[in-house]
N, C-alpha and C positions, 0 to 999 in steps of 0.2 A: 591702385590708386587710393584703396581704403574708403572708408564712409566719409570722414571728414574732406578727402579730395574731391570725392564725388559732388558731396553737398556745396564745396567752392564752387565747381564747374558749374553746379546747376544755376546758382546765385549769379555768376558771372554771364551765363547765357540768358538768364530771364531778366536779368539787370533792371535798371529803371526805363529802358527803353521800350518800344513794341517788340512784340516777339514775332520773327519771320514765321509765316507758314510752311509747314513740311509739304514737299511735294507730293501730291496724291499719288499712291501707288497704282501700277498698271494692273487692271483686274481682266482675267480671261476666265472662261468656263474650261471646265475639265472636259478633254475632248473623248468622244466614244471609244478611242482605241488607247485611251489611258486609265490608270487605275488610278481612283480616287486615292489621296495619300492617308485618308482614315475612314473607315468603314462607319455610316450612321447609327449602327445599332452599337457600335464600340464608342464611339462619341458619346452617345445617350448614356451608357451605361457607366462611364469613366465620369463625365459631367454630374451626374446622379449622385456623387459621392459630396458634391457641395451642397450642404443642407441651406437653405432658404427660407426667407420668410414669404407667406402668400399674401396677394392683394388682390381686390377687385378695383378695375378702372372703371370709371362711370362718367356718364355725361349727360346734360339735361335734355329735355324733349324739344323738337322744334314747333316752330309757331305754325308750320302745317299741319299740325296733329299727331305727329309721331312721337310714340312715349320716349322715356329716356333710355339710354344706351349703356351698355356694361359688359365685361368681359373678365375671367379670372386671368391674372399675371402673376407669373412667379419671377418674369426677367425686370425687375424694379430695382432702382438703385438711387441714392443720393449721387450728386454730381459735383457741385459748386456752392460754396459758402458765401461767395461776394462776387456776383449775385447770387442769391439763393434759386439754385436750379436742381431739379430732379430728372430723371430719364427712365423710360421703360420702352421694352422692345415689343412689337407686334407683329405678326405673320403678315406679309404683304397678301396674303390670299384672305385675310379676315374680312368679314362681312360687317363688323361693328365697328371698325376703324374709320372707314368712311364717314359715318355718323359723327364720331368724336372729332373727326377733323373738320366737318362742316360746321359744328359747335363752337370750335376753337378755344375751348376750355375742357377741363377733367377735374375729378377728384380721385385720388389714391386713397382707397380704403385698405388699411392694413388689418387683416383678419386677426381675430384672436383665437385662442385656445376653445374648441367647442364648435368653430363656425366650419367644420370640415363640410357638412352638406351645404352650405351657402356656397363654397367654392365651388362642389360639383354643379350644383345649379348654373353658377355663372360660367361653367366651363363646358356644359354640354349647348350643342346646337338647337336652333327650333324655337321652343316654347317661349312665353312671354316669361322672362327671367325675373321680373320685378313683381310677378303677383303674389301677393301675401307677404311680401318682403317689406320689414318697417324702416323708413328712411326719413330724414328732414333735406332740405336743400342747404348746401355748403354755402358759407357767408356771402363770399364773392360771384362765383360762376354760377351758383344755384343747382350745381350736379348733385347727383343723390349721394348722401352723407349716411352710409349704413349704421343702424343702431347696432351696438353690441361690439363696432370695430374696436381695434386697440389704437387706433390712429388714422387721422385723416390729414391730407394736404391738398388744399384746392388752388389749381393751378389754371395758367393760361399758356396754351401752346406757344412755345418760344423757338423751336427750329425742329425740322426733320431731317435725319439722313438716312441713306441707305445702308444695309448691313447685309449683304448676302442675300437670303430668302426673308429677310425681317427687315424691318424699318425701326429707327432709332429715334424715339420721339423724345424730345427736351421739352419741360415745362418750366415756366416761371413760377415761382411760389409766391401766392397771394395772401394765403391763411393756413393755419394749421393748429392742430391741436391734439392730445394724446390722452388716453385714460392711463394714469400712472399705476393702477392696480391690476390690469390687463395683462396676461400672459400671451405671447404671440403663437399664432400656429406656425408650424414648420414643416416643410416639404423636404423628404430625404429618401433616395433610391426608390423612386415610386411610391411613396407612401406617406400619410400625415404623420406629425410626431409632434410631442410637445416637450418643452423644458422639463428637465429633472429637478425635483427640489434638492437644495444644497447647493 
């Protein structure tokens, strides 16, 4: 068919009318007597070849007195331009996600080069992750906007979908900003990295 034919087919399919939703795939667990198609260690090793940015997802504290919530998140992406949507993935067993879900809003903080330790802090369980961390409230949600971040995206929770052992959280973008001079913090093959000059 070629690229032109595929593009024409896509235009015909998307057309001016509404798009029919695809049927949901039938999901089932791998039985005990079956071999999983891919070993988890191999999956992690190969997918680690994909370099990504690093974010910290934050949400404001509650009226009941609980402080702000936040966790380090590598699984973040832009999703849609119109409307402006982003998404992140969070493990179903996360103890931070329920607090973000109750808030109904969040801020994506894109970490900059040199914020490795901040990422480790928000990736560790237990202690108060915000102790000694400089931040101000994002303009719409009031979620913590971390000082020194390369960019921030202030969002309202738009939808939540299941995805295996994770949840796919879609956020509607209400406000955003970036430091044009900041270099991003990258994560590749289990280690932090930075963009090379040139």
